[in-house]
PAZAPA-4460 file (N, C-alpha, C; in steps of 0.05 Angstrom, whole numbers, plus 32768, in hexadecimal, padded with zeros to 4 digits):
% residues 125
    n_x    n_y    n_z   ca_x   ca_y   ca_z    c_x    c_y    c_z   seq   type   mol
   814B   85CC   80DC   812E   85CF   80DE   8123   85C2   80F7     1      X     A
   8115   85D2   8106   8108   85C8   811F   80EA   85C8   811A     2      X     A
   80DF   85B1   8122   80C1   85AE   811E   80B2   85AC   8139     3      X     A
   809D   85BB   813C   808E   85BA   8156   8071   85B2   814F     4      X     A
   806B   859A   8158   804F   8590   8152   803F   8597   816B     5      X     A
   8025   859D   8166   8012   85A4   817A   7FF4   859B   8171     6      X     A
   7FE3   859D   8185   7FC6   8598   817E   7FBC   857D   8187     7      X     A
   7FCD   856C   8191   7FC3   8551   819A   7FB3   8554   81B2     8      X     A
   7FA6   853E   81BC   7F99   853E   81D4   7F86   8524   81D5     9      X     A
   7F73   8526   81E8   7F61   8511   81EB   7F45   8517   81E0    10      X     A
   7F3C   8505   81CF   7F22   850B   81C2   7F11   84F1   81C1    11      X     A
   7EF7   84F2   81C2   7EE7   84DB   81C0   7EE6   84D2   81A3    12      X     A
   7EDF   84BA   819E   7EDC   84AE   8184   7EC8   84BE   8175    13      X     A
   7ECD   84C3   815B   7EBC   84D3   814C   7EC1   84F2   814D    14      X     A
   7ED3   84F9   815E   7EDB   8516   815F   7EF0   851E   814D    15      X     A
   7EFB   8536   8150   7F0D   8541   813D   7F24   8550   814C    16      X     A
   7F3B   8550   8141   7F52   855F   814A   7F61   856C   8132    17      X     A
   7F6F   8580   8136   7F7F   858D   8122   7F9B   8590   812C    18      X     A
   7FAD   8580   8120   7FCA   8582   8128   7FD7   8598   8117    19      X     A
   7FEC   85A4   8122   7FFB   85B8   8115   8017   85B2   811A    20      X     A
   8028   85B9   8106   8045   85B3   8107   8053   85CC   80FD    21      X     A
   805F   85DC   810D   806C   85F5   8105   808A   85F1   8102    22      X     A
   8095   85F7   80EC   80B1   85F6   80E7   80C0   8611   80EE    23      X     A
   80D7   860E   80F8   80E8   8626   80FD   8103   8620   80F6    24      X     A
   8115   8635   80F3   812F   8631   80EC   8135   8638   80CF    25      X     A
   8122   862E   80BE   8123   8638   80A2   8108   8632   8095    26      X     A
   8103   863E   8080   80E9   8639   8071   80E8   861C   8067    27      X     A
   80D1   860F   8068   80CD   85F5   805C   80B8   85F6   8046    28      X     A
   80B5   860E   803B   80A1   8611   8026   80A7   8602   800D    29      X     A
   80C1   85FA   8009   80C7   85EA   7FF2   80CC   85CD   7FF7    30      X     A
   80C3   85C4   800D   80C7   85A9   8017   80AD   8597   801C    31      X     A
   80AE   8580   8013   8097   856E   8019   8096   8569   8037    32      X     A
   807E   8566   8041   807C   8561   805F   8069   8549   8062    33      X     A
   806A   853E   807A   805A   8527   807F   8053   8524   809D    34      X     A
   803E   8514   80A1   8036   850B   80BC   8038   84EC   80BF    35      X     A
   8044   84E5   80D5   8045   84C9   80DC   803A   84C5   80F8    36      X     A
   8035   84AB   8100   802D   84A6   811B   8038   848D   8125    37      X     A
   8039   8489   8140   8044   8473   814A   8032   846C   8165    38      X     A
   8026   8455   8162   8015   844B   8179   8027   843B   818C    39      X     A
   801F   8437   81A5   802F   8428   81B9   8033   840B   81AD    40      X     A
   804E   8403   81AE   8052   83E8   81A5   8053   83E4   8187    41      X     A
   804F   83F9   8178   804D   83F5   815C   8064   8407   814D    42      X     A
   8069   8400   8135   807C   8412   8126   8070   842B   811C    43      X     A
   8081   843F   8117   8077   8458   810C   806C   8453   80F1    44      X     A
   8054   8460   80EB   8046   845A   80D0   8040   8475   80C5    45      X     A
   803E   8474   80AA   8039   848C   809A   801C   8493   809E    46      X     A
   8015   84AE   809F   7FF9   84B6   80A1   7FF2   84C6   8088    47      X     A
   8002   84DC   8082   7FFB   84ED   806C   8013   84FC   8064    48      X     A
   8015   8507   804B   8029   8516   8041   801F   852B   802E    49      X     A
   802E   8541   802B   8025   8556   8019   803F   8560   800A    50      X     A
   803C   8566   7FF1   8052   8570   7FE1   805A   858C   7FEA    51      X     A
   806F   8596   7FDF   8079   85B0   7FE8   8066   85C6   7FE1    52      X     A
   8056   85C4   7FCA   8043   85D9   7FC2   8028   85D5   7FCF    53      X     A
   8022   85BE   7FDB   8008   85B6   7FE5   7FF7   85AC   7FCF    54      X     A
   8001   85A9   7FB7   7FEF   85A1   7FA2   7FEB   8581   7FA1    55      X     A
   7FFC   8573   7FAF   7FF9   8556   7FAF   7FF8   854D   7FCC    56      X     A
   7FE6   853A   7FD1   7FE7   852E   7FEC   7FE2   8510   7FE9    57      X     A
   7FE8   8501   7FFE   7FE5   84E4   7FFF   7FE0   84DC   801B    58      X     A
   7FCE   84C8   801E   7FC5   84BF   8039   7FC8   84A0   803C    59      X     A
   7FCB   8499   8056   7FCB   847C   805C   7FAD   8474   8057    60      X     A
   7FA9   845C   804E   7F8D   8451   804B   7F7C   8455   8063    61      X     A
   7F89   8451   807A   7F79   844F   8093   7F6E   846A   809C    62      X     A
   7F79   847F   8090   7F6E   849C   8097   7F62   84AA   807F    63      X     A
   7F64   849F   8069   7F5A   84AD   8050   7F3D   84B1   8053    64      X     A
   7F35   84CA   804B   7F19   84D1   8050   7F11   84DD   806B    65      X     A
   7F24   84DB   807F   7F1F   84E5   809A   7F33   84FA   809F    66      X     A
   7F4B   84F7   8096   7F60   850B   809D   7F66   851B   8084    67      X     A
   7F6F   8535   8089   7F77   8547   8074   7F91   8556   807C    68      X     A
   7FA6   8553   806A   7FBD   8563   806F   7FBE   857B   805D    69      X     A
   7FC9   8590   8069   7FCA   85A8   805C   7FE3   85B8   8065    70      X     A
   7FEA   85CE   8057   8000   85DE   8060   7FFC   85FB   805A    71      X     A
   8009   860C   8069   800A   8629   8066   8027   8631   8062    72      X     A
   8031   8634   804B   804C   863A   8047   8056   8656   8051    73      X     A
   8041   8668   8056   8049   8681   8061   8050   867E   807F    74      X     A
   8040   866D   808D   8041   8667   80A8   8056   8651   80AF    75      X     A
   8060   8645   8099   8074   862F   809C   806A   8618   80AD    76      X     A
   8052   8612   80A8   8041   85FF   80B9   8033   85EA   80A8    77      X     A
   8032   85D2   80B2   8020   85BD   80A7   800B   85B5   80BA    78      X     A
   7FF4   85AE   80B0   7FDE   85A5   80C2   7FD3   8589   80BB    79      X     A
   7FC7   857D   80CF   7FB9   8565   80CB   7F9E   8566   80D8    80      X     A
   7F89   856B   80C8   7F6E   856B   80D2   7F64   854D   80D4    81      X     A
   7F5D   8545   80EB   7F55   8529   80EF   7F37   8529   80F9    82      X     A
   7F27   851D   80E9   7F0A   851A   80EE   7F02   84FE   80F2    83      X     A
   7EEC   84F8   80FE   7EE1   84DD   8102   7EF4   84CC   810E    84      X     A
   7F02   84D5   8123   7F18   84C6   8130   7F0F   84AD   813C    85      X     A
   7F20   8499   813B   7F1B   8480   8145   7F30   8478   815B    86      X     A
   7F28   8467   816D   7F3D   845E   8183   7F57   8454   8175    87      X     A
   7F56   8448   815F   7F6F   843E   8152   7F81   8455   8147    88      X     A
   7F76   846E   8147   7F86   8485   8140   7F98   848D   8156    89      X     A
   7F94   8481   816E   7FA4   848A   8185   7FC3   8484   8180    90      X     A
   7FD2   8498   8183   7FF0   8496   817C   7FFC   84B1   8183    91      X     A
   8017   84B0   8182   8027   84CA   8182   8029   84D0   8165    92      X     A
   8023   84E9   815D   8024   84F2   8141   803C   8504   813D    93      X     A
   804C   84FD   8129   8065   850C   8122   8062   8519   8107    94      X     A
   806C   8532   8105   8070   8540   80EC   808D   853C   80E2    95      X     A
   8090   853F   80C8   80AC   853C   80BC   80AD   854C   80A4    96      X     A
   80C7   8552   809D   80CE   8564   8087   80E2   8554   8076    97      X     A
   80DE   8553   805A   80F2   8548   8049   8104   855F   803F    98      X     A
   811E   855C   8045   8130   8572   8041   8135   857A   8023    99      X     A
   812C   8566   8012   8131   856C   7FF5   811B   8581   7FEC   100      X     A
   8123   8593   7FDB   8112   85A8   7FD2   8101   859E   7FBA   101      X     A
   80E9   85AB   7FB8   80D5   85A7   7FA3   80CC   858A   7FA2   102      X     A
   80CB   857C   7FBA   80C4   8561   7FBA   80A7   855D   7FB7   103      X     A
   809F   8545   7FAD   8082   853B   7FAE   807D   852C   7FC8   104      X     A
   8066   851F   7FC6   805E   8511   7FDF   8072   84FA   7FE5   105      X     A
   8075   84F4   7FFF   8088   84E0   8007   807A   84CF   801D   106      X     A
   8075   84B5   8018   8069   84A5   802C   807D   8495   803E   107      X     A
   8096   8495   8038   80A7   8486   8047   80B6   8497   805A   108      X     A
   80B7   848E   8073   80C5   849D   8087   80E3   84A0   8081   109      X     A
   80EE   8490   8072   810A   8493   8069   8110   84AA   8059   110      X     A
   80FB   84B7   804D   80FF   84CE   803D   8100   84E8   804B   111      X     A
   80FA   84E8   8066   80FA   84FF   8076   8113   8502   8087   112      X     A
   8119   851B   808A   8132   8523   8098   812E   8531   80B2   113      X     A
   8119   853F   80B5   8115   854C   80CE   80FB   8545   80D9   114      X     A
   80FB   8541   80F4   80E4   8536   8101   80DD   8547   811A   115      X     A
   80C2   854A   811F   80BA   8558   8138   80BA   8545   814E   116      X     A
   80B1   8550   8166   80B4   853F   817F   809B   852E   8183   117      X     A
   8086   8533   8174   806E   8523   8176   8059   8530   8189   118      X     A
   8040   852A   8184   802B   8532   8194   8016   851C   8197   119      X     A
   800D   8518   81B0   7FFE   84FF   81B6   7FE0   8504   81AF   120      X     A
   7FD6   84F1   81A1   7FB9   84F2   819B   7FAD   84D9   81A8   121      X     A
   7F98   84DB   81B8   7F8C   84C6   81C4   7F6E   84C7   81BF   122      X     A
   7F63   84B2   81B4   7F46   84B1   81AE   7F39   849B   81BF   123      X     A
   7F27   84A4   81CF   7F18   8492   81E0   7EFF   8486   81D3   124      X     A
   7EF8   846D   81DA   7EE2   8461   81CE   7EC9   8468   81DC   125      X     A
***
């Protein structure tokens, strides 16, 4: 599975961005997917996850109420809508796929097997 993340960029605080992560190589419609981020000098951290069906989602406390994860299994793509962005959201954002089928939400990076290359999000104050 290859993952291509896009949609990052520079935005002012309070603004919005929508990240996309398109999978290729095989369908991921039966796999849980997630978004993680890594800021300079910090460890990678969980942002959001969605079950294979899209019926369950989970968010980090720091983004809950501002970010929304969704998926389109026909397009083999997962999205992260980010609203009310803050400077502390600045990071490289990575998407990931859990290779186990019919999986629920997964908050640990250890549960993911395939990772995208990351897309930079910079929020200015």
